[in-house]
Each structure stands twice: as C-alpha cells, then as structure tokens.
Backbone as a printed PyTorch tensor [residue, N CA C, xyz], in Angstrom:
tensor([[[-26.2860, -61.7940, 130.9350],
         [-26.5550, -62.8010, 130.1310],
         [-26.1680, -64.2770, 130.4430]],

        [[-24.6760, -63.9900, 130.7910],
         [-24.0970, -65.5410, 130.9330],
         [-23.5280, -65.3720, 132.4970]],

        [[-24.5990, -66.2410, 133.4560],
         [-24.3230, -65.5950, 134.6730],
         [-22.9690, -66.4810, 134.7730]],

        [[-21.9730, -67.3840, 134.2680],
         [-20.9310, -67.5600, 134.6760],
         [-19.9890, -67.8180, 133.2950]],

        [[-19.0560, -67.0730, 133.2140],
         [-18.1020, -67.1890, 132.1760],
         [-16.7870, -67.6730, 132.4730]],

        [[-16.5410, -69.0320, 132.2320],
         [-14.8020, -68.9750, 132.6360],
         [-14.0910, -68.5090, 132.1120]],

        [[-13.0100, -68.1710, 132.7520],
         [-11.9310, -67.2860, 132.4430],
         [-10.7770, -68.0710, 131.3780]],

        [[-10.6600, -67.7580, 130.4910],
         [ -9.8750, -68.2930, 129.5730],
         [ -8.4840, -67.4450, 129.2750]],

        [[ -7.1520, -68.0040, 129.7530],
         [ -5.8860, -67.3180, 129.3450],
         [ -4.7510, -67.9120, 128.5190]],

        [[ -4.3940, -66.9100, 127.7430],
         [ -3.7780, -67.6650, 126.6160],
         [ -2.4620, -66.2260, 126.1070]],

        [[ -1.5170, -66.5930, 126.2210],
         [ -0.2500, -65.6460, 125.6750],
         [  0.0040, -65.8540, 124.4410]],

        [[  0.3220, -65.0000, 123.3780],
         [  0.9110, -65.0510, 122.4050],
         [  1.6380, -63.8420, 122.4140]],

        [[  2.6650, -63.8630, 121.7150],
         [  3.8500, -62.8130, 121.2940],
         [  3.3680, -61.9210, 119.9830]],

        [[  3.1640, -61.0170, 120.0290],
         [  2.9230, -60.1180, 118.8800],
         [  4.2220, -59.2220, 118.5200]],

        [[  4.4690, -59.6380, 117.0740],
         [  5.5940, -59.1380, 116.4290],
         [  5.2450, -57.8100, 115.8520]],

        [[  6.3550, -56.9370, 115.4270],
         [  6.1690, -55.9920, 114.7300],
         [  5.5370, -56.3460, 113.1860]],

        [[  4.5210, -55.3760, 112.9070],
         [  3.6750, -55.9210, 111.6490],
         [  2.5180, -57.0410, 111.7830]],

        [[  2.4850, -57.2320, 113.2380],
         [  1.4410, -58.4570, 113.6070],
         [ -0.0280, -57.5380, 113.8650]],

        [[ -1.0930, -57.9800, 113.6010],
         [ -2.5250, -57.1490, 114.1760],
         [ -3.1260, -57.8020, 115.2280]],

        [[ -3.9350, -57.5290, 115.9440],
         [ -4.8040, -57.7880, 116.8280],
         [ -6.2630, -57.3670, 116.6850]],

        [[ -6.9900, -58.0290, 116.0370],
         [ -8.2790, -57.8650, 115.5150],
         [ -9.4890, -57.9520, 116.6540]],

        [[ -9.8750, -57.0070, 117.3180],
         [-11.1630, -56.9990, 118.2730],
         [-12.3920, -56.1360, 117.6370]],

        [[-13.4420, -57.1840, 117.5640],
         [-14.5990, -56.4620, 116.9130],
         [-15.8320, -56.9650, 117.8020]],

        [[-16.9920, -56.3250, 117.5670],
         [-18.0590, -56.7330, 118.1010],
         [-18.9130, -57.7190, 117.5280]],

        [[-20.0550, -58.2020, 118.2530],
         [-20.8300, -59.2460, 117.3460],
         [-21.6270, -58.7490, 116.1950]],

        [[-21.9900, -57.3480, 116.2690],
         [-22.2740, -56.9200, 114.7740],
         [-21.9000, -56.8490, 113.5970]],

        [[-20.2940, -57.2920, 113.5830],
         [-19.6980, -57.5050, 112.5920],
         [-20.0760, -58.7800, 111.9510]],

        [[-19.8450, -59.9420, 112.0410],
         [-20.2030, -61.3180, 111.9290],
         [-21.4630, -61.4540, 111.5860]],

        [[-22.4410, -60.5750, 112.7430],
         [-23.9840, -60.7080, 112.6860],
         [-24.7010, -59.7430, 111.4150]],

        [[-23.9830, -59.1590, 110.8530],
         [-24.5350, -58.2610, 109.5920],
         [-25.0540, -59.3550, 108.7730]],

        [[-26.3000, -58.9360, 108.1940],
         [-27.1000, -59.7690, 107.2420],
         [-27.2870, -58.7870, 106.0580]],

        [[-27.4530, -59.9490, 105.0010],
         [-27.7300, -59.2330, 103.4670],
         [-29.3330, -59.5250, 103.2650]],

        [[-29.6770, -59.0280, 102.1840],
         [-31.2550, -59.2450, 101.9860],
         [-31.7400, -60.4490, 102.0350]],

        [[-30.6470, -61.5500, 102.0780],
         [-31.5090, -63.1500, 102.0900],
         [-31.0130, -63.5670, 103.4200]],

        [[-30.6560, -62.6350, 104.5300],
         [-30.6460, -63.2910, 105.7390],
         [-29.0660, -63.9460, 105.9950]],

        [[-28.2120, -63.5580, 105.2370],
         [-27.1360, -64.2180, 105.5880],
         [-26.2110, -63.6930, 106.0370]],

        [[-25.4060, -64.1690, 107.3230],
         [-24.7340, -63.3520, 107.9400],
         [-23.2170, -62.9250, 107.2170]],

        [[-22.5120, -61.8580, 107.3640],
         [-21.3640, -61.5040, 107.1890],
         [-20.5580, -62.8090, 107.6760]],

        [[-20.6950, -62.9280, 108.8960],
         [-19.8250, -64.2740, 109.4670],
         [-18.4320, -63.9870, 109.5750]],

        [[-17.6890, -64.6070, 110.2060],
         [-16.5070, -64.9810, 110.6360],
         [-15.5480, -64.9210, 109.4050]],

        [[-16.0690, -65.5050, 108.2410],
         [-15.4440, -65.8300, 107.1190],
         [-15.3050, -64.7750, 106.2910]],

        [[-16.7000, -63.9370, 106.5340],
         [-16.2750, -62.3240, 105.6210],
         [-15.3300, -61.8200, 106.3760]],

        [[-15.3700, -61.9310, 107.5840],
         [-14.4140, -60.6000, 108.1730],
         [-12.8990, -61.3540, 107.6540]],

        [[-12.6650, -62.9300, 108.1370],
         [-11.3390, -63.1590, 107.2660],
         [-11.4170, -63.1590, 105.7620]],

        [[-12.1250, -62.7800, 105.3040],
         [-11.9160, -62.3510, 103.8330],
         [-11.6210, -60.8260, 103.7890]],

        [[-12.4560, -60.1580, 104.4360],
         [-11.9260, -58.6600, 104.4080],
         [-11.0170, -57.8650, 104.9110]],

        [[-10.3880, -58.5500, 105.9680],
         [ -9.3710, -58.1770, 106.8050],
         [ -8.0210, -58.0800, 105.8430]],

        [[ -7.8580, -59.2670, 105.1380],
         [ -6.4240, -59.5540, 104.1710],
         [ -6.5830, -58.3350, 103.0430]],

        [[ -7.8200, -57.6330, 102.4470],
         [ -7.8790, -57.0630, 101.8880],
         [ -7.6740, -55.4670, 101.9390]],

        [[ -7.9640, -55.2790, 103.3790],
         [ -7.8400, -54.0670, 103.9720],
         [ -6.4170, -53.3400, 103.6380]],

        [[ -6.1640, -52.2450, 103.6350],
         [ -4.8400, -51.3810, 103.2650],
         [ -4.5180, -51.7130, 104.8130]],

        [[ -3.4860, -51.9210, 104.8160],
         [ -2.5110, -52.2460, 106.1690],
         [ -1.7180, -51.1770, 106.6650]],

        [[ -2.3780, -49.8770, 106.4330],
         [ -1.8020, -48.5610, 106.9490],
         [ -1.8460, -48.7020, 108.2970]],

        [[ -2.8200, -47.5480, 108.5520],
         [ -3.3300, -47.3070, 110.0590],
         [ -4.5320, -47.9750, 110.4080]],

        [[ -4.4810, -48.2350, 111.9350],
         [ -5.7140, -49.1860, 112.3950],
         [ -6.9600, -48.4140, 111.6960]],

        [[ -7.2630, -46.8930, 111.6280],
         [ -8.0490, -46.4730, 111.2320],
         [ -8.5590, -46.9840, 109.9330]],

        [[ -7.6180, -47.0790, 108.7340],
         [ -7.6380, -47.5650, 107.4380],
         [ -8.3360, -48.7840, 107.3720]],

        [[ -7.9490, -49.7390, 108.2190],
         [ -8.2870, -51.1750, 108.4470],
         [ -9.8900, -51.0680, 108.9400]],

        [[ -9.9600, -50.0800, 109.8080],
         [-11.4390, -50.4240, 110.3740],
         [-12.2820, -49.7460, 109.2180]],

        [[-11.9920, -48.9480, 108.7510],
         [-12.8230, -48.3140, 107.7740],
         [-12.9060, -49.2630, 106.4490]],

        [[-12.0500, -49.6550, 106.0510],
         [-11.9880, -50.9440, 105.0290],
         [-13.3270, -52.1710, 105.6320]],

        [[-12.9140, -52.4930, 106.5710],
         [-13.6310, -53.7070, 106.9720],
         [-15.1610, -53.2620, 107.1030]],

        [[-15.7650, -51.9230, 107.9230],
         [-16.7620, -51.5460, 108.1420],
         [-17.5140, -51.4900, 106.6270]],

        [[-16.3130, -50.8910, 105.6700],
         [-17.1810, -50.6630, 104.0480],
         [-17.7070, -51.9270, 103.5610]],

        [[-16.8770, -53.1330, 103.8470],
         [-17.1000, -54.5080, 103.4280],
         [-18.6000, -54.7770, 103.9400]],

        [[-18.4460, -54.6010, 105.3270],
         [-19.8140, -55.1010, 106.0670],
         [-21.1580, -54.2630, 105.3080]],

        [[-20.9220, -53.2570, 105.2710],
         [-21.8200, -52.4380, 104.4530],
         [-22.0150, -52.7370, 102.9340]],

        [[-21.2700, -53.0480, 102.4560],
         [-21.4210, -53.3600, 100.9020],
         [-22.3590, -54.9830, 101.4560]],

        [[-21.9810, -55.7480, 102.3090],
         [-22.9590, -56.9240, 102.3310],
         [-24.1560, -56.8470, 102.7780]],

        [[-24.5180, -55.5280, 103.5650],
         [-25.8750, -55.4750, 104.0610],
         [-26.5290, -54.7660, 102.9030]],

        [[-26.0860, -54.4220, 101.9070],
         [-26.6290, -53.3400, 101.1530],
         [-27.8540, -54.0620, 100.6290]],

        [[-28.9950, -53.2450, 100.2970],
         [-30.4590, -53.8960, 100.1350],
         [-31.0610, -54.5520, 101.1320]],

        [[-30.5020, -54.8820, 102.2410],
         [-31.2200, -55.5470, 103.1800],
         [-32.2810, -54.7170, 104.1390]],

        [[-31.9530, -53.3310, 103.9990],
         [-32.5380, -52.6010, 104.6630],
         [-32.7250, -52.1550, 106.1680]],

        [[-31.2530, -52.9170, 106.5190],
         [-30.7410, -53.1180, 108.0020],
         [-29.4010, -52.4260, 108.1770]],

        [[-29.2160, -51.8200, 109.3070],
         [-27.8600, -51.4360, 109.5710],
         [-27.3810, -52.0780, 110.8170]],

        [[-26.3790, -53.0470, 111.0270],
         [-26.2690, -53.2230, 112.1990],
         [-24.5960, -52.7540, 113.0080]],

        [[-24.1260, -51.9580, 111.8910],
         [-23.0540, -51.0590, 112.2290],
         [-22.9700, -49.8700, 112.4720]]])
C-alpha cells in the first residue's frame, strides 16, 4: 500500500497507571447509519469512560462504544 513509509522514533516514559492504547483503523472508521465515522474523537471520548481495571475490560468497553455507534447502520467493522 505504501511503498515508502518513513520511520519515526519517539521515546516516552510510561509510569505506573499510564496506558498505551493501540488500535486498528476499524475503530475510528466505524460508521453509523448516517455514514459518520466513530473517529479519533469517539475513541478519545470512549477511553476515559472505560473501566480502568484490566486491559480486557477497557477493550470490551471501547468495542461496545463502537457497536453502539454502529447500531442501525447494518454494518459491522469490528
């Protein structure tokens, strides 16, 4: 798809309690019945509302937010 993708290197320090959220393009590109994307903003809104217990709980909460967004569109991207 991309013949040349420049490497980007950045270092950050993660402290106890910090989260590194990695997701596929299927999350922000999930659309509702009006073809509106869930978007990065939807993800940024869903993450703080997720229970910050285990990674599995956070993941499930975000996927549920995407499914709620998609409801009625007849499509499933996740």
